[in-house]
N, C-alpha and C positions, 0 to 999 in steps of 0.2 A: 560811714555808718549814719543811719537816720535816727535822730532823737526827737521825741515829742515831750514838751514840758506842759503839764496841766497846771495853770497858774491864774492869778488875778490878771486883769487887763494891764497892759504896760502903763497906762495913765495912772493907775492906782498904786504903783510900786515906787519905792525909794531905791532907784536903780543901783547906786553905789553900795548899798547895804543889803540888798536882797540876795539870799543864798542861791535861789534858782538862776538868777542872772549871772552869778559867779560860775555856776556849772555851765551855763551857755557860753560864757566867755572862754572857759577852758576847752570846751568842745569845738568852738569856732577856731581856736588857735591850732587845733589838730585837723582842720578842714572837714569836720563832720557836717552833715546836712541838718539844719535846725528847724523845728516846727514848734508852734505854741497854740494852745487853746485854753478856754476856761472849762470848768466842770460842766457848765450848761451846754457846751459844744460836743459832749460825748453822747452817743446814742447807739441803740441796737437796731440791726436790720436782720431779721431772722435770728440765727445763732452767732452772728458776727458783730463785733464791737467796732464802731467807727468814731472818728473825731473830725469835726469840721474845723480844720486847723489853718493857721497862717504860716506860710514859709517866712522865716525871719533870717536876717543876716546881721551880724555884729559889725558895725561901722568902725568902732574903736571901743575899748573897755567901757561898758555901761551906756553905750549908744546903740540902740537896737532899732532896726527898720523892718516893718512888716511888708513883705514883697508881694505875695499872692495868697489866695485861699482855695483850699480844695478838701474833699472828703478823703481821709486816710483810713485804711483798714488797719486797726491797731495790731493785729496779729502779724503784719508785715514789717513792723518796726523793730529795730535792734534794741531800742531802749525807750522807756517812758518814765517820767518822774512827775 
């Protein structure tokens, strides 16, 4: 499954205590595809919602790496938080 988390930048988070990071850790343990963006990265193109999002991977609990960035059509995601 492909998950998008709309959140503050990683540099602004307290990773061990952040709830969204906890969700990401759980999803990564189940081999789901993880993406993240900030609220500023959301936009409309016609009647479609998009997110300019970073693909992320969990290295170990609370260590997250941004891998690549691309525009995602939000309607094609299985979940977003």
